[in-house]
C-alpha positions in Angstrom: -7.3 37.9 -15.6 -8.7 34.5 -16.7 -11.0 34.2 -19.7 -14.6 32.8 -19.6 -13.4 29.6 -21.1 -10.6 29.3 -18.5 -13.1 30.0 -15.7 -15.4 27.3 -17.0 -12.5 24.8 -17.2 -11.4 25.7 -13.7 -15.0 25.0 -12.4 -15.1 21.7 -14.2 -11.8 20.7 -12.7 -12.8 21.8 -9.2 -16.0 19.7 -9.4 -14.0 16.7 -10.5 -12.0 16.9 -7.3 -14.7 18.1 -4.9 -17.6 15.9 -5.9 -16.1 12.5 -4.7 -14.9 14.1 -1.4 -18.4 15.6 -0.8 -19.9 12.1 -0.9 -18.0 11.4 2.3 -20.4 13.6 4.3 -23.0 10.8 4.0 -20.6 8.1 5.4 -21.9 6.0 8.2 -20.1 2.9 9.7 -21.4 -0.5 8.8 -20.3 -2.5 11.9 -20.0 -5.7 9.9 -23.3 -5.4 8.1 -24.1 -4.5 4.4 -25.8 -1.2 5.3 -24.7 1.5 7.6 -26.1 2.0 11.1 -27.5 5.1 12.7 -26.5 6.0 16.2 -29.7 4.5 17.7 -29.3 1.4 15.6 -25.6 1.1 16.8 -26.7 1.5 20.4 -29.4 -1.1 20.1 -26.9 -3.5 18.5 -24.2 -3.0 21.2 -26.6 -2.8 24.1 -27.9 -6.2 23.2 -24.4 -7.6 23.5 -23.7 -8.1 27.2 -19.9 -7.8 27.0 -20.0 -4.6 25.0 -22.7 -3.2 27.2 -20.8 -3.9 30.4 -17.7 -2.1 29.0 -19.8 0.9 27.8 -18.9 0.4 24.2 -22.4 1.4 23.3 -21.5 5.0 24.0 -22.3 7.6 21.4 -18.6 8.5 21.6 -17.7 5.1 20.3 -20.1 5.6 17.4 -18.4 9.0 16.6 -15.0 7.3 16.8 -16.0 4.7 14.3 -17.5 7.3 12.1 -14.4 9.4 12.2 -12.0 6.5 11.6 -13.9 5.0 8.7 -14.7 8.5 7.3 -11.0 9.4 7.3 -10.2 6.3 5.2 -13.1 7.2 2.9 -11.9 10.8 2.5 -8.4 9.7 1.5 -10.0 7.2 -1.0 -12.2 9.8 -2.5 -9.4 12.3 -2.8 -7.6 9.6 -4.8 -10.5 9.0 -7.0 -10.9 12.8 -7.7 -7.1 13.0 -8.5 -7.3 10.1 -10.9 -10.2 11.7 -12.8 -8.6 15.1 -12.8 -5.3 14.0 -14.2 -7.0 11.9 -16.9 -9.2 14.9 -17.8 -6.1 17.2 -18.0 -4.3 14.7 -20.2 -7.3 14.5 -22.5 -7.7 18.3 -22.7 -4.0 19.1 -23.0 -3.1 16.4 -25.6 -6.5 16.3 -27.4 -7.1 12.7 -26.6 -10.4 10.9 -26.4 -11.4 9.0 -23.2 -10.7 5.7 -25.0 -7.3 6.9 -26.0 -6.4 8.0 -22.5 -7.0 4.7 -20.8 -4.8 1.6 -21.3 -5.9 -2.0 -20.6 -4.8 -5.5 -21.3 -6.2 -9.0 -21.0 -4.9 -12.0 -19.1 -6.0 -15.6 -19.2 -6.8 -17.2 -15.8 -6.1 -20.8 -14.9 -9.7 -21.8 -15.4 -9.6 -20.4 -19.0 -11.5 -17.2 -18.3 -10.2 -13.9 -19.6 -9.8 -10.9 -17.3 -9.3 -7.3 -18.4 -7.0 -5.1 -16.3 -6.4 -1.4 -16.8 -4.3 1.5 -15.5 -5.7 4.9 -14.7 -4.3 6.9 -17.7 -2.4 6.5 -20.9 -0.4 8.9 -23.1 0.1 7.2 -26.6 2.6 9.4 -28.4 1.1 8.8 -31.9 -2.3 10.1 -30.8 -1.2 13.3 -29.1 -1.8 16.6 -30.8 0.9 17.7 -33.1 2.1 20.8 -31.3 2.9 18.9 -28.1 4.0 15.6 -29.7 7.7 16.5 -29.8 7.6 17.5 -26.1 5.9 14.3 -25.1 8.3 12.2 -27.2 11.3 13.9 -25.6 9.8 13.4 -22.1 9.2 9.6 -22.7 12.8 9.3 -23.9 14.1 11.1 -20.8 11.8 9.1 -18.5 13.2 5.9 -20.0 16.7 7.0 -19.3 15.6 7.9 -15.7 14.7 4.2 -15.1 17.9 3.0 -16.9 16.4 1.7 -20.1 19.2 1.1 -22.6 19.5 3.6 -25.4 18.9 1.1 -28.1 15.5 0.1 -26.6 14.2 3.7 -26.0 12.9 4.1 -29.6 10.6 1.1 -29.1 8.5 2.9 -26.5 5.3 4.3 -27.9 4.1 6.2 -24.7 3.5 5.9 -21.0 0.8 4.5 -18.8 0.0 5.9 -15.3 -1.2 4.7 -11.9 -2.5 7.9 -10.3 -2.6 8.2 -6.5 -3.1 11.0 -4.0 -0.3 9.4 -1.9 0.9 5.9 -1.2 1.3 4.9 2.5 -0.1 1.4 2.2 2.3 -1.5 2.4 -0.3 -3.9 1.0 1.9 -6.5 -0.8 -1.0 -7.8 -2.9 -1.6 -4.3 -4.3 2.1 -3.9 -5.0 2.4 -7.3 -6.7 -0.5 -6.3 -8.9 1.2 -3.1 -9.9 4.4 -4.8 -10.7 2.5 -7.3 -12.9 0.9 -4.3 -14.6 4.4 -2.8 -15.2 5.6 -6.0 -16.8 2.5 -6.0 -19.1 3.1 -2.3 -20.0 6.7 -2.9 -20.9 5.7 -5.9 -23.1 3.5 -3.5 -25.1 6.0 -0.7 -25.4 4.7 1.6 -22.6 6.6 3.0 -19.7 4.8 2.5 -16.4 4.6 5.6 -14.2 3.3 6.1 -10.6 2.0 9.7 -10.4 1.5 11.1 -6.9 -0.3 14.3 -6.2 1.3 14.5 -2.7 4.8 13.7 -1.5 3.5 11.0 0.8 4.9 7.6 -0.1 6.6 5.0 2.1 10.3 4.9 1.3 10.4 1.0 1.1 7.3 1.0 -1.2 9.0 3.7 -3.4 12.2 1.6 -3.6 10.3 -1.5 -4.6 8.6 0.4 -7.5 11.8 1.9 -8.6 13.5 -1.5 -8.6 10.7 -2.7 -10.8 11.4 0.1 -13.2 8.4 2.2 -12.5 9.0 5.9 -12.9 7.9 7.6 -9.7 6.6 11.2 -10.0 6.2 12.8 -6.6 4.0 15.7 -5.6 6.8 18.2 -5.3 6.7 21.7 -6.6 10.3 21.6 -7.7 12.5 19.1 -9.6 12.4 17.8 -13.1 9.7 16.5 -15.4 10.8 13.0 -14.6 10.7 13.4 -10.8 7.9 16.0 -10.1 4.3 15.6 -10.9 3.7 19.3 -11.0 6.7 19.9 -13.3 5.5 17.1 -15.6 2.0 18.7 -15.8 3.4 22.2 -16.4 6.2 21.4 -18.9 4.9 18.3 -20.7 1.2 18.7 -20.6 1.3 22.4 -20.7 -1.0 22.8 -17.7 0.1 24.4 -14.4 -1.6 22.1 -11.9 0.2 23.5 -8.9 -1.1 27.0 -9.8 -4.6 25.5 -10.2 -4.6 24.1 -6.6 -3.0 27.3 -5.2 -5.7 29.5 -6.9 -8.5 27.4 -5.5 -7.0 26.3 -2.2 -9.5 28.3 -0.1 -12.5 26.7 -1.7 -10.9 23.2 -1.5 -10.1 23.7 2.1 -13.6 24.8 2.9 -15.1 21.7 1.3 -12.7 19.3 3.1 -13.5 21.2 6.4 -17.2 20.7 5.9 -16.7 17.0 5.3 -14.6 16.6 8.4 -17.1 18.5 10.5 -19.9 16.3 9.3 -17.9 13.2 10.1 -17.2 14.3 13.6 -20.8 15.2 14.5 
């Protein structure tokens, strides 16, 4: 039986995940404009185009198809946003970190002389973690360094880990990957181990290989494995929070919310 405080925490965590997804119910396709179009506005636009009108692309079914396709992308994106916020919150609560302590950023100078600030989704600075979990976190960072083949004499230099948090990683966007690899180099230069944390097990094998070769630690959304390979083992054993159990306990409610969003998108 969960306590009142545990129930309150669960509700907070559920809202962190659900709220971004719920926003997708209001998604409408933009069709190249800055604002979305209603069905009637879409039909007026396409009926005014002779070619599209001749082909029947002004059909309400075409509008529904656009809404479903764009909405699907939006759902995945918002699931990712919810996951990022949830993991950061769990890190803060489990390790007694402030919001500022749990985010890592760095500055780069651009060619024109301007300064740009770049950040990763989450940070675990060993020195700032609460005392009772600090030895566990320290040991995990050391093992994680070994997992990406950091030499033993360099491991004591590392002062924590920084995280990119994703619900999954199917994209082969080279620009995005190059930015992540640059982030990894910056993290290493400041003594932080870069980690890709996936909530699902969905990642393209060639993308995973590229990150591994760039010495990112990749945590996958598996429910078995080690703390240096499984997101859920990492959360349970290192952070002291059973994230897999959280999702299992609230799966019915989460499924209902996703179902309601998908139903709205297909109307």
